[in-house]
VOPAGU-2260 file (C-alpha; in pm, 1 decimal, decimal comma):
REM VOPAGU-2260
SITE   aa  ch    i         X         Y         Z
SITE  UNK   A    0   -2650,2    1588,6    -989,9
SITE  UNK   A    1   -2548,8    1690,1    -644,8
SITE  UNK   A    2   -2473,1    1445,5    -368,6
SITE  UNK   A    3   -2404,7    1534,5      -9,0
SITE  UNK   A    4   -2177,0    1325,6     208,2
SITE  UNK   A    5   -2330,0    1266,2     549,2
SITE  UNK   A    6   -2059,6    1201,2     807,8
SITE  UNK   A    7   -2054,6    1213,3    1184,7
SITE  UNK   A    8   -1766,5    1453,8    1189,6
SITE  UNK   A    9   -1779,1    1792,7    1348,5
SITE  UNK   A   10   -1449,5    1935,0    1232,6
SITE  UNK   A   11   -1133,0    1864,3    1048,3
SITE  UNK   A   12    -796,6    2023,1    1104,3
SITE  UNK   A   13    -497,2    1999,3     879,5
SITE  UNK   A   14    -149,4    2106,2     973,3
SITE  UNK   A   15     123,0    2043,0     717,9
SITE  UNK   A   16     482,9    2046,1     839,0
SITE  UNK   A   17     754,1    2029,2     573,6
SITE  UNK   A   18    1094,0    1882,5     650,1
SITE  UNK   A   19    1363,8    1767,3     406,0
SITE  UNK   A   20    1517,4    1421,3     411,2
SITE  UNK   A   21    1853,7    1493,1     260,9
SITE  UNK   A   22    1786,4    1351,1     -85,6
SITE  UNK   A   23    1929,8    1541,3    -375,4
SITE  UNK   A   24    1784,5    1423,9    -705,4
SITE  UNK   A   25    1473,6    1582,9    -848,6
SITE  UNK   A   26    1130,6    1411,3    -848,1
SITE  UNK   A   27     995,5    1291,2   -1180,5
SITE  UNK   A   28     690,8    1516,1   -1169,4
SITE  UNK   A   29     680,0    1862,6   -1319,8
SITE  UNK   A   30     402,7    2109,9   -1243,4
SITE  UNK   A   31     292,0    2294,8   -1555,9
SITE  UNK   A   32      75,7    2603,4   -1594,1
SITE  UNK   A   33    -292,6    2520,0   -1581,0
SITE  UNK   A   34    -473,5    2375,7   -1777,8
SITE  UNK   A   35    -270,5    2058,7   -1777,9
SITE  UNK   A   36    -247,4    1833,4   -2081,3
SITE  UNK   A   37      21,8    1575,7   -2000,1
SITE  UNK   A   38     320,8    1631,8   -1777,2
SITE  UNK   A   39     649,3    1479,3   -1882,0
SITE  UNK   A   40     873,7    1327,7   -1622,2
SITE  UNK   A   41    1238,5    1242,8   -1577,5
SITE  UNK   A   42    1418,9    1053,2   -1306,9
SITE  UNK   A   43    1788,2     991,5   -1259,2
SITE  UNK   A   44    1873,2     631,4   -1165,3
SITE  UNK   A   45    2127,4     581,0    -891,6
SITE  UNK   A   46    2212,2     228,6    -995,1
SITE  UNK   A   47    2092,3     -60,4   -1210,6
SITE  UNK   A   48    2080,8    -433,2   -1152,2
SITE  UNK   A   49    2116,4    -695,6   -1423,5
SITE  UNK   A   50    1915,5   -1012,6   -1396,2
SITE  UNK   A   51    1986,8   -1228,0   -1699,3
SITE  UNK   A   52    1805,9   -1533,5   -1565,5
SITE  UNK   A   53    1469,4   -1356,7   -1593,8
SITE  UNK   A   54    1491,3   -1271,7   -1962,6
SITE  UNK   A   55    1732,2   -1179,6   -2241,1
SITE  UNK   A   56    1667,6    -817,6   -2151,3
SITE  UNK   A   57    1856,6    -632,0   -1886,6
SITE  UNK   A   58    1652,7    -558,4   -1577,4
SITE  UNK   A   59    1715,3    -234,6   -1398,1
SITE  UNK   A   60    1596,8    -148,7   -1052,4
SITE  UNK   A   61    1457,8     187,4    -959,4
SITE  UNK   A   62    1676,7     452,4    -814,0
SITE  UNK   A   63    1490,3     692,8    -598,6
SITE  UNK   A   64    1567,1    1001,7    -407,3
SITE  UNK   A   65    1373,3    1315,0    -336,5
SITE  UNK   A   66    1249,5    1545,9     -68,3
SITE  UNK   A   67    1042,0    1403,5     215,6
SITE  UNK   A   68     796,6    1629,3     387,7
SITE  UNK   A   69     614,3    1552,7     708,4
SITE  UNK   A   70     252,6    1642,1     759,7
SITE  UNK   A   71     -28,3    1605,8    1011,1
SITE  UNK   A   72    -365,4    1526,1     866,5
SITE  UNK   A   73    -727,4    1441,5     909,7
SITE  UNK   A   74    -894,7    1223,0    1168,4
SITE  UNK   A   75   -1221,5    1035,1    1147,4
SITE  UNK   A   76   -1384,5     703,5    1224,9
SITE  UNK   A   77   -1240,1     372,8    1104,1
SITE  UNK   A   78   -1444,3     161,4     868,6
SITE  UNK   A   79   -1552,7    -202,4     851,6
SITE  UNK   A   80   -1590,4    -362,3     507,6
SITE  UNK   A   81   -1892,7    -578,0     420,9
SITE  UNK   A   82   -1821,4    -922,1     282,8
SITE  UNK   A   83   -1991,5    -956,1     -56,0
SITE  UNK   A   84   -1866,2   -1133,1    -367,6
SITE  UNK   A   85   -1824,4    -917,0    -675,4
SITE  UNK   A   86   -1797,0    -961,2   -1049,0
SITE  UNK   A   87   -1751,9    -680,6   -1299,7
SITE  UNK   A   88   -1720,5    -647,1   -1674,2
SITE  UNK   A   89   -1421,9    -492,2   -1858,2
SITE  UNK   A   90   -1472,0    -133,9   -1972,5
SITE  UNK   A   91   -1327,3     213,5   -1933,5
SITE  UNK   A   92   -1403,9     580,9   -1966,7
SITE  UNK   A   93   -1675,8     725,1   -2189,1
SITE  UNK   A   94   -1576,1     889,2   -2517,9
SITE  UNK   A   95   -1626,4    1262,9   -2544,5
SITE  UNK   A   96   -1896,8    1243,4   -2811,1
SITE  UNK   A   97   -2121,4    1029,0   -2594,3
SITE  UNK   A   98   -2244,2    1291,6   -2350,9
SITE  UNK   A   99   -2588,0    1203,6   -2215,7
SITE  UNK   A  100   -2849,2    1347,3   -1987,1
SITE  UNK   A  101   -3145,5    1192,6   -1812,5
SITE  UNK   A  102   -3171,1     872,5   -1613,6
SITE  UNK   A  103   -3210,3     609,9   -1886,3
SITE  UNK   A  104   -2932,6     356,7   -1932,3
SITE  UNK   A  105   -2722,5     457,3   -2237,9
SITE  UNK   A  106   -2592,1     192,0   -2478,2
SITE  UNK   A  107   -2225,9     279,1   -2416,2
SITE  UNK   A  108   -2226,7     216,6   -2042,5
SITE  UNK   A  109   -2125,1    -118,4   -1895,0
SITE  UNK   A  110   -2219,5    -230,1   -1547,5
SITE  UNK   A  111   -2306,6    -542,0   -1355,0
SITE  UNK   A  112   -2606,4    -566,5   -1123,7
SITE  UNK   A  113   -2546,6    -735,1    -791,4
SITE  UNK   A  114   -2776,5    -988,9    -630,7
SITE  UNK   A  115   -3086,6    -861,6    -459,3
SITE  UNK   A  116   -3160,6    -884,2     -88,8
SITE  UNK   A  117   -2831,1    -755,7      53,0
SITE  UNK   A  118   -2821,9    -442,8     270,1
SITE  UNK   A  119   -2835,6    -126,9      59,1
SITE  UNK   A  120   -2477,9     -23,6     114,7
SITE  UNK   A  121   -2157,1     -82,2     -79,4
SITE  UNK   A  122   -1803,1    -121,1      51,8
SITE  UNK   A  123   -1518,6       4,1    -167,8
SITE  UNK   A  124   -1148,4     -64,4    -113,8
SITE  UNK   A  125    -835,5      51,3    -294,4
SITE  UNK   A  126    -461,6       1,3    -243,2
SITE  UNK   A  127    -166,6     184,6    -394,6
SITE  UNK   A  128     118,7     101,5    -626,8
SITE  UNK   A  129     218,2    -251,4    -728,1
SITE  UNK   A  130     575,7    -141,8    -802,3
SITE  UNK   A  131     775,3    -444,1    -911,8
SITE  UNK   A  132    1144,0    -374,3    -869,1
SITE  UNK   A  133    1398,9    -643,9    -954,6
SITE  UNK   A  134    1420,8    -796,3    -603,2
SITE  UNK   A  135    1041,8    -839,0    -599,6
SITE  UNK   A  136    1058,2   -1025,7    -931,9
SITE  UNK   A  137    1341,9   -1243,1    -798,5
SITE  UNK   A  138    1133,8   -1326,4    -493,7
SITE  UNK   A  139     845,5   -1439,6    -715,7
SITE  UNK   A  140    1048,4   -1645,2    -965,7
SITE  UNK   A  141    1017,0   -2024,4    -956,1
SITE  UNK   A  142    1267,3   -2290,2   -1057,3
SITE  UNK   A  143    1074,3   -2368,1   -1378,4
SITE  UNK   A  144    1086,0   -2004,3   -1491,0
SITE  UNK   A  145     730,1   -1917,4   -1387,8
SITE  UNK   A  146     633,4   -1659,2   -1125,4
SITE  UNK   A  147     410,3   -1652,6    -819,4
SITE  UNK   A  148     324,6   -1333,8    -629,7
SITE  UNK   A  149      79,6   -1495,7    -391,7
SITE  UNK   A  150     304,5   -1440,4     -87,8
SITE  UNK   A  151     278,3   -1064,6    -135,5
SITE  UNK   A  152     -97,9   -1074,2     -73,6
SITE  UNK   A  153    -111,8   -1355,0     183,1
SITE  UNK   A  154    -157,0   -1121,8     484,5
SITE  UNK   A  155    -407,6    -884,3     322,7
SITE  UNK   A  156    -616,2   -1118,6     107,8
SITE  UNK   A  157    -899,5   -1147,9     360,7
SITE  UNK   A  158    -941,2    -769,9     379,7
SITE  UNK   A  159    -936,7    -735,8       1,3
SITE  UNK   A  160   -1191,1   -1010,7     -57,1
SITE  UNK   A  161   -1428,4    -872,7     206,3
SITE  UNK   A  162   -1501,6    -557,7       1,7
SITE  UNK   A  163   -1785,1    -543,0    -247,9
SITE  UNK   A  164   -1545,9    -384,9    -496,3
SITE  UNK   A  165   -1165,3    -382,1    -461,8
SITE  UNK   A  166    -936,8    -162,8    -674,8
SITE  UNK   A  167    -558,0    -166,3    -715,7
SITE  UNK   A  168    -308,7      60,1    -889,9
SITE  UNK   A  169    -107,1    -169,3   -1117,6
SITE  UNK   A  170     192,8      59,1   -1161,6
SITE  UNK   A  171     375,6    -145,6   -1425,0
SITE  UNK   A  172     253,7    -289,7   -1752,3
SITE  UNK   A  173     185,5    -663,8   -1784,6
SITE  UNK   A  174     360,5    -722,5   -2115,9
SITE  UNK   A  175     459,2   -1082,2   -2051,3
SITE  UNK   A  176     794,1   -1259,7   -2071,2
SITE  UNK   A  177     818,4   -1215,5   -2447,8
SITE  UNK   A  178     899,3    -847,5   -2388,2
SITE  UNK   A  179    1153,2    -925,1   -2116,5
SITE  UNK   A  180    1079,6    -891,7   -1745,5
SITE  UNK   A  181    1237,3    -566,5   -1632,3
SITE  UNK   A  182    1256,6    -314,6   -1351,7
SITE  UNK   A  183    1344,3      53,9   -1349,4
SITE  UNK   A  184    1345,8     258,6   -1566,4
SITE  UNK   A  185    1130,4      65,7   -1816,9
SITE  UNK   A  186     923,0    -179,4   -1614,7
SITE  UNK   A  187     757,2    -490,5   -1750,9
SITE  UNK   A  188     591,8    -772,2   -1554,1
SITE  UNK   A  189     479,4   -1127,6   -1634,0
SITE  UNK   A  190     115,4   -1221,0   -1667,6
SITE  UNK   A  191     129,2   -1412,3   -1340,2
SITE  UNK   A  192     100,0   -1074,5   -1164,7
SITE  UNK   A  193    -251,9   -1051,4   -1304,0
SITE  UNK   A  194    -330,3   -1405,2   -1195,4
SITE  UNK   A  195    -238,0   -1327,3    -837,0
SITE  UNK   A  196    -415,5    -989,8    -832,5
SITE  UNK   A  197    -734,9   -1174,9    -919,9
SITE  UNK   A  198    -663,1   -1451,4    -669,3
SITE  UNK   A  199    -611,2   -1184,6    -402,0
SITE  UNK   A  200    -960,4   -1051,1    -468,4
SITE  UNK   A  201    -916,8    -735,5    -679,1
SITE  UNK   A  202   -1200,7    -652,5    -918,0
SITE  UNK   A  203   -1078,8    -332,9   -1085,9
SITE  UNK   A  204    -724,4    -273,1   -1215,5
SITE  UNK   A  205    -608,5      88,6   -1260,3
SITE  UNK   A  206    -348,9      90,0   -1539,2
SITE  UNK   A  207    -320,5     463,1   -1617,6
SITE  UNK   A  208      27,2     529,8   -1476,2
SITE  UNK   A  209     345,7     702,6   -1586,4
SITE  UNK   A  210     488,8     357,0   -1668,2
SITE  UNK   A  211     199,2     250,5   -1894,5
SITE  UNK   A  212     406,4     297,2   -2212,1
SITE  UNK   A  213     736,7     158,9   -2080,9
SITE  UNK   A  214     713,6    -119,6   -2341,3
SITE  UNK   A  215     537,3      88,5   -2605,2
SITE  UNK   A  216     225,7      -7,4   -2793,0
SITE  UNK   A  217     308,4    -379,1   -2772,7
SITE  UNK   A  218     314,2    -362,5   -2394,8
SITE  UNK   A  219     -33,1    -208,0   -2390,6
SITE  UNK   A  220    -184,7    -454,1   -2637,1
SITE  UNK   A  221     -24,5    -755,0   -2467,3
SITE  UNK   A  222    -158,5    -636,2   -2133,2
SITE  UNK   A  223    -512,2    -580,2   -2257,9
SITE  UNK   A  224    -513,0    -908,9   -2451,1
SITE  UNK   A  225    -413,9   -1092,9   -2133,6
SITE  UNK   A  226    -694,7    -940,5   -1928,0
SITE  UNK   A  227    -959,3    -998,3   -2195,6
SITE  UNK   A  228    -857,8   -1358,2   -2263,3
SITE  UNK   A  229    -787,1   -1470,9   -1908,8
SITE  UNK   A  230   -1020,3   -1261,4   -1691,0
SITE  UNK   A  231   -1304,3   -1102,7   -1890,0
SITE  UNK   A  232   -1488,5   -1042,2   -1562,3
SITE  UNK   A  233   -1213,8    -806,9   -1439,4
SITE  UNK   A  234   -1239,6    -436,8   -1522,5
SITE  UNK   A  235    -932,8    -256,1   -1656,9
SITE  UNK   A  236    -929,4     122,8   -1631,3
SITE  UNK   A  237    -702,3     375,4   -1799,8
SITE  UNK   A  238    -580,1     163,5   -2095,2
SITE  UNK   A  239    -755,8     120,8   -2429,1
SITE  UNK   A  240    -720,3     -58,0   -2760,2
SITE  UNK   A  241   -1056,0      80,5   -2868,9
SITE  UNK   A  242   -1152,1     450,0   -2869,1
SITE  UNK   A  243   -1514,2     358,0   -2801,1
SITE  UNK   A  244   -1461,8     173,8   -2472,4
SITE  UNK   A  245   -1763,3     245,4   -2249,8
SITE  UNK   A  246   -1770,9     413,6   -1913,5
SITE  UNK   A  247   -1750,1     156,8   -1635,0
SITE  UNK   A  248   -2033,5     161,9   -1383,0
SITE  UNK   A  249   -2062,3     -78,4   -1091,9
SITE  UNK   A  250   -2417,9    -135,2    -968,8
SITE  UNK   A  251   -2546,8    -303,9    -657,6
SITE  UNK   A  252   -2895,2    -273,1    -506,3
SITE  UNK   A  253   -2981,4       7,7    -742,9
SITE  UNK   A  254   -2672,7     216,3    -654,7
SITE  UNK   A  255   -2465,0     306,3    -961,7
SITE  UNK   A  256   -2099,8     406,6    -918,6
SITE  UNK   A  257   -1891,3     540,7   -1209,4
SITE  UNK   A  258   -1510,7     499,9   -1213,5
SITE  UNK   A  259   -1249,1     701,8   -1403,7
SITE  UNK   A  260    -868,5     662,8   -1407,3
SITE  UNK   A  261    -606,7     907,3   -1544,5
SITE  UNK   A  262    -231,7     968,6   -1531,3
SITE  UNK   A  263     -42,7    1298,6   -1545,5
SITE  UNK   A  264     188,8    1160,5   -1816,2
SITE  UNK   A  265     389,9     865,1   -1945,4
SITE  UNK   A  266     750,5     961,4   -1867,9
SITE  UNK   A  267     785,3    1152,0   -2193,2
SITE  UNK   A  268     697,8     850,6   -2408,8
SITE  UNK   A  269     446,6     962,3   -2675,8
SITE  UNK   A  270     119,5     783,6   -2730,8
SITE  UNK   A  271     121,6     549,1   -3033,3
SITE  UNK   A  272      32,8     740,6   -3350,0
SITE  UNK   A  273    -235,5     488,3   -3440,4
SITE  UNK   A  274    -358,4     461,0   -3078,4
SITE  UNK   A  275    -372,7     815,8   -2938,2
SITE  UNK   A  276    -640,5     692,6   -2696,8
SITE  UNK   A  277    -421,3     415,4   -2549,4
SITE  UNK   A  278    -372,1     580,7   -2207,6
SITE  UNK   A  279    -614,4     814,3   -2031,0
SITE  UNK   A  280    -428,1    1137,8   -1950,8
SITE  UNK   A  281    -518,7    1425,8   -1721,9
SITE  UNK   A  282    -639,2    1648,9   -2003,8
SITE  UNK   A  283    -878,5    1908,4   -1866,8
SITE  UNK   A  284   -1134,6    1907,3   -2146,7
SITE  UNK   A  285   -1149,4    1527,0   -2156,9
SITE  UNK   A  286   -1162,2    1489,4   -1780,1
SITE  UNK   A  287   -1441,8    1744,0   -1737,9
SITE  UNK   A  288   -1638,3    1587,2   -2024,0
SITE  UNK   A  289   -1597,1    1237,6   -1876,1
SITE  UNK   A  290   -1703,5    1352,6   -1529,0
SITE  UNK   A  291   -2011,2    1533,4   -1659,0
SITE  UNK   A  292   -2116,0    1223,5   -1849,2
SITE  UNK   A  293   -2058,1    1002,4   -1545,0
SITE  UNK   A  294   -2264,7    1239,5   -1332,0
SITE  UNK   A  295   -2550,9    1214,5   -1581,3
SITE  UNK   A  296   -2576,4     833,8   -1567,0
SITE  UNK   A  297   -2453,4     734,0   -1219,8
SITE  UNK   A  298   -2535,4     811,2    -856,8
SITE  UNK   A  299   -2173,8     846,3    -744,3
SITE  UNK   A  300   -1848,6     927,4    -927,6
SITE  UNK   A  301   -1500,6     804,9    -832,5
SITE  UNK   A  302   -1179,5     934,1    -993,4
SITE  UNK   A  303    -845,9     754,1    -953,1
SITE  UNK   A  304    -575,1    1002,8   -1059,5
SITE  UNK   A  305    -206,7     913,7   -1093,2
SITE  UNK   A  306     -65,4    1250,2    -986,1
SITE  UNK   A  307     153,4    1440,5    -741,0
SITE  UNK   A  308     522,8    1462,2    -658,2
SITE  UNK   A  309     717,9    1148,1    -576,5
SITE  UNK   A  310     816,9    1098,6    -211,3
SITE  UNK   A  311     631,5    1409,2     -93,0
SITE  UNK   A  312     406,1    1352,9     206,9
SITE  UNK   A  313     169,0    1640,0     123,2
SITE  UNK   A  314     -31,1    1739,1    -183,2
SITE  UNK   A  315     146,2    1960,6    -435,9
SITE  UNK   A  316      10,8    2254,1    -637,3
SITE  UNK   A  317     -95,7    2038,1    -931,5
SITE  UNK   A  318    -291,6    1802,4    -707,5
SITE  UNK   A  319    -465,8    2101,9    -553,7
SITE  UNK   A  320    -562,3    2235,9    -897,7
SITE  UNK   A  321    -699,7    1902,2   -1013,0
SITE  UNK   A  322    -880,9    1856,9    -681,7
SITE  UNK   A  323   -1058,2    2187,7    -745,8
SITE  UNK   A  324   -1162,1    2069,6   -1093,7
SITE  UNK   A  325   -1294,0    1741,4    -957,0
SITE  UNK   A  326   -1488,6    1914,4    -679,5
SITE  UNK   A  327   -1642,8    2178,8    -906,5
SITE  UNK   A  328   -1764,7    1912,1   -1148,5
SITE  UNK   A  329   -1932,7    1690,6    -890,4
SITE  UNK   A  330   -1683,4    1409,5    -821,8
SITE  UNK   A  331   -1761,4    1236,9    -492,6
SITE  UNK   A  332   -1446,0    1037,9    -414,9
SITE  UNK   A  333   -1081,4    1071,7    -523,8
SITE  UNK   A  334    -836,3     783,9    -472,9
SITE  UNK   A  335    -487,2     907,0    -563,6
SITE  UNK   A  336    -161,4     727,5    -642,3
SITE  UNK   A  337     194,3     791,6    -773,7
SITE  UNK   A  338     394,2     968,0    -497,9
SITE  UNK   A  339     507,2     626,4    -358,1
SITE  UNK   A  340     442,6     753,3      -5,7
SITE  UNK   A  341     122,5     816,1     184,8
SITE  UNK   A  342     -43,3    1158,4     182,7
SITE  UNK   A  343    -335,9    1305,1     382,2
SITE  UNK   A  344    -705,0    1228,4     352,1
SITE  UNK   A  345    -928,7    1533,7     332,1
SITE  UNK   A  346   -1300,4    1608,3     314,0
SITE  UNK   A  347   -1370,9    1914,6      99,4
SITE  UNK   A  348   -1688,2    2115,5      41,3
SITE  UNK   A  349   -1760,9    2346,5    -251,1
SITE  UNK   A  350   -1861,3    2676,0     -87,5
SITE  UNK   A  351   -2086,4    2772,2    -379,6
SITE  UNK   A  352   -2277,2    2446,1    -426,3
SITE  UNK   A  353   -2235,3    2273,8     -90,6
SITE  UNK   A  354   -2117,5    1957,3    -268,2
SITE  UNK   A  355   -1869,4    1750,6     -65,7
SITE  UNK   A  356   -1586,1    1529,1    -190,1
SITE  UNK   A  357   -1351,8    1293,7      -5,2
SITE  UNK   A  358    -988,4    1289,6    -123,4
SITE  UNK   A  359    -718,0    1032,5     -52,7
SITE  UNK   A  360    -426,2    1225,9    -202,4
SITE  UNK   A  361    -192,1     924,5    -215,3
SITE  UNK   A  362    -217,7     566,1     -97,7
SITE  UNK   A  363     158,4     515,9    -132,4
SITE  UNK   A  364     316,1     187,2    -236,9
SITE  UNK   A  365     149,2    -144,4    -177,5
SITE  UNK   A  366     468,1    -332,7    -265,6
SITE  UNK   A  367     815,3    -216,5    -370,4
SITE  UNK   A  368    1184,8    -281,9    -310,7
SITE  UNK   A  369    1374,2      22,2    -430,5
SITE  UNK   A  370    1750,2       8,7    -481,3
SITE  UNK   A  371    1797,9     353,8    -330,3
SITE  UNK   A  372    1940,7     419,7      14,4
SITE  UNK   A  373    1927,1     701,4     267,1
SITE  UNK   A  374    1683,8     912,4     462,6
SITE  UNK   A  375    1321,0     881,5     358,9
SITE  UNK   A  376    1345,4     532,4     210,1
SITE  UNK   A  377    1153,4     398,5     510,5
SITE  UNK   A  378     856,4     615,2     407,5
SITE  UNK   A  379     816,1     407,4      91,5
SITE  UNK   A  380     750,4      92,9     292,1
SITE  UNK   A  381     423,0     229,5     434,5
SITE  UNK   A  382     105,6     224,0     227,2
SITE  UNK   A  383    -264,6     276,9     276,0
SITE  UNK   A  384    -577,3      73,0     206,3
SITE  UNK   A  385    -865,6     313,7     151,1
SITE  UNK   A  386   -1197,6     177,5     278,0
SITE  UNK   A  387   -1521,3     361,7     199,3
SITE  UNK   A  388   -1883,0     261,9     260,6
SITE  UNK   A  389   -2163,0     409,0      47,3
SITE  UNK   A  390   -2533,1     411,1     122,3
SITE  UNK   A  391   -2848,2     576,0      -7,8
SITE  UNK   A  392   -2964,9     847,5     229,4
SITE  UNK   A  393   -3325,0     919,1     325,9
SITE  UNK   A  394   -3346,9    1190,6      61,7
SITE  UNK   A  395   -3238,5     944,8    -208,8
SITE  UNK   A  396   -2879,7    1064,3    -260,8
SITE  UNK   A  397   -2593,2     815,6    -251,4
SITE  UNK   A  398   -2347,9     931,8      12,9
SITE  UNK   A  399   -2040,6     818,0     204,4
SITE  UNK   A  400   -2167,0     674,0     531,3
SITE  UNK   A  401   -1825,4     577,1     667,0
SITE  UNK   A  402   -1460,0     584,9     564,0
SITE  UNK   A  403   -1112,5     513,2     690,1
SITE  UNK   A  404    -770,1     379,9     599,3
SITE  UNK   A  405    -583,2      66,8     700,7
SITE  UNK   A  406    -207,6     116,4     731,4
SITE  UNK   A  407       8,6    -137,1     546,9
SITE  UNK   A  408     379,7    -216,3     561,9
SITE  UNK   A  409     592,2    -395,2     302,1
SITE  UNK   A  410     816,9    -658,5     461,8
SITE  UNK   A  411    1131,8    -753,5     270,3
SITE  UNK   A  412    1356,9   -1055,6     314,7
SITE  UNK   A  413    1582,4   -1225,8      60,2
SITE  UNK   A  414    1485,0   -1551,0    -104,0
SITE  UNK   A  415    1177,8   -1698,4    -263,5
SITE  UNK   A  416     850,0   -1553,1    -132,2
SITE  UNK   A  417    1042,3   -1311,8      86,4
SITE  UNK   A  418     822,6   -1010,6       5,5
SITE  UNK   A  419     494,7    -977,9     198,0
SITE  UNK   A  420     260,3    -688,3     272,7
SITE  UNK   A  421     122,1    -677,6     627,3
SITE  UNK   A  422    -147,5    -472,3     793,9
SITE  UNK   A  423      53,4    -250,2    1026,6
SITE  UNK   A  424    -177,5    -354,6    1311,7
SITE  UNK   A  425     -44,0    -712,5    1276,0
SITE  UNK   A  426     319,5    -612,1    1234,9
SITE  UNK   A  427     560,5    -573,1    1528,1
SITE  UNK   A  428     905,6    -451,0    1619,2
SITE  UNK   A  429    1074,4    -790,5    1590,8
SITE  UNK   A  430     958,0    -828,4    1230,8
SITE  UNK   A  431    1060,6    -472,1    1155,4
SITE  UNK   A  432    1415,0    -543,2    1274,2
SITE  UNK   A  433    1427,4    -831,5    1022,4
SITE  UNK   A  434    1308,2    -614,4     731,6
SITE  UNK   A  435    1599,5    -584,2     490,2
SITE  UNK   A  436    1506,5    -229,3     400,4
SITE  UNK   A  437    1697,8    -139,6     717,6
SITE  UNK   A  438    2017,9    -199,2     518,3
SITE  UNK   A  439    1910,9      92,9     298,9
SITE  UNK   A  440    1754,6     310,1     569,4
SITE  UNK   A  441    1844,0     212,6     929,8
SITE  UNK   A  442    1569,9     440,1    1062,9
SITE  UNK   A  443    1302,0     190,8     956,1
SITE  UNK   A  444    1122,2      38,0    1254,1
SITE  UNK   A  445     772,1     -45,6    1368,5
SITE  UNK   A  446     755,2     275,1    1570,9
SITE  UNK   A  447     879,9     474,8    1269,7
SITE  UNK   A  448     588,7     338,5    1065,4
SITE  UNK   A  449     327,6     416,8    1330,1
SITE  UNK   A  450     464,3     768,0    1383,5
SITE  UNK   A  451     453,8     831,3    1007,6
SITE  UNK   A  452      88,4     725,4     995,0
SITE  UNK   A  453      10,1     948,2    1291,8
SITE  UNK   A  454     173,1    1249,0    1121,9
SITE  UNK   A  455      -0,7    1199,8     788,5
SITE  UNK   A  456    -338,3    1052,0     885,7
SITE  UNK   A  457    -389,0    1152,9    1247,7
SITE  UNK   A  458    -651,4     934,2    1417,3
SITE  UNK   A  459    -804,3     817,9    1087,6
SITE  UNK   A  460    -599,1     498,0    1068,4
SITE  UNK   A  461    -633,9     392,3    1434,2
């Protein structure tokens, strides 16, 4: 099916300016000749932190350094989310053998119908990486050994809950304390992370990341068991303990939206021999098959790829290749993660078909506290909240009627509940001067954050 995005935009201009930031280690993303199956990744840690109180395991914190590149990007109108409660059922991507055509509802598709009577538009929201380094875990730990991450979401919860459907990239596996709470290079988080994601208002959890197999098969099964037992109404994408998990479709007022989630790789860790379907990878034949199936049963298709080069402020060659595949196969919206910094937003049109697709190349980090120091670290404190409104046009197609991005900043202070994510519009220079990331990159400031958003997003975030 072909859907046309109707936007009150007369032109877009994109000027990408590359500048280095003096970091020397290589990013953990390798670009391979196309087609891409799974891309292995390596990163060199700069230091590690032990944290014996959390678990018997050693906890390491992430060491990061890479090249930072400035860019100037797209401008458009800001968006307002519509406040509507949302419940969804757990499911994933369609299996390859279940390709369907026609408009009837297939048996292997799961969706929830929303209440009738609301305006015929849907507001979508997504934020970037929940990257739980050791200091973030310390901030959340309670005296009785439990964890609470509620402070992280306290300044953004209202925005998240106002969307009809809110998505988040859960970067690290929720394997529980039995596997040892750990940071870089093999992350593992307690189940309380999931509790507070739900409390914050997220409906869909994207788990296809390069850290999905950090704790092996047991990490995956523990994570999925937690979600199924504790929050069956929450949808988990990208992880599977069943090869026949259905495609997830969200439906409201007769509008059906399909969601797919993939990662470029799993840091060189192989998929379990008895669960080769455990993590959805960017495999061309599978991706194309999944998209074609989604297009046959839904009005609108969203792909959430975990892709790109870490700490790069512009799209790389692999992102461009996958963007072309998504566009040619009818995807309508791309919400990207993994680079740990923000990247441009771009509206693309297929010259042959006229089909349009909106791409958020990277939403950056939602929360993190890297152990690295030096130029470019400040970039990792800025994230984006993608906000997209869908509506059915007069000709019957479901299109994007409005879109934008809300700039976010991660505020870090030592002590319990010292990590909080703020909308940049509510942040200020005094708070920025108190942000402890300045010990690792003195260039961090409120003005630095706003100038970064201007370079990458132009007027889109204002």
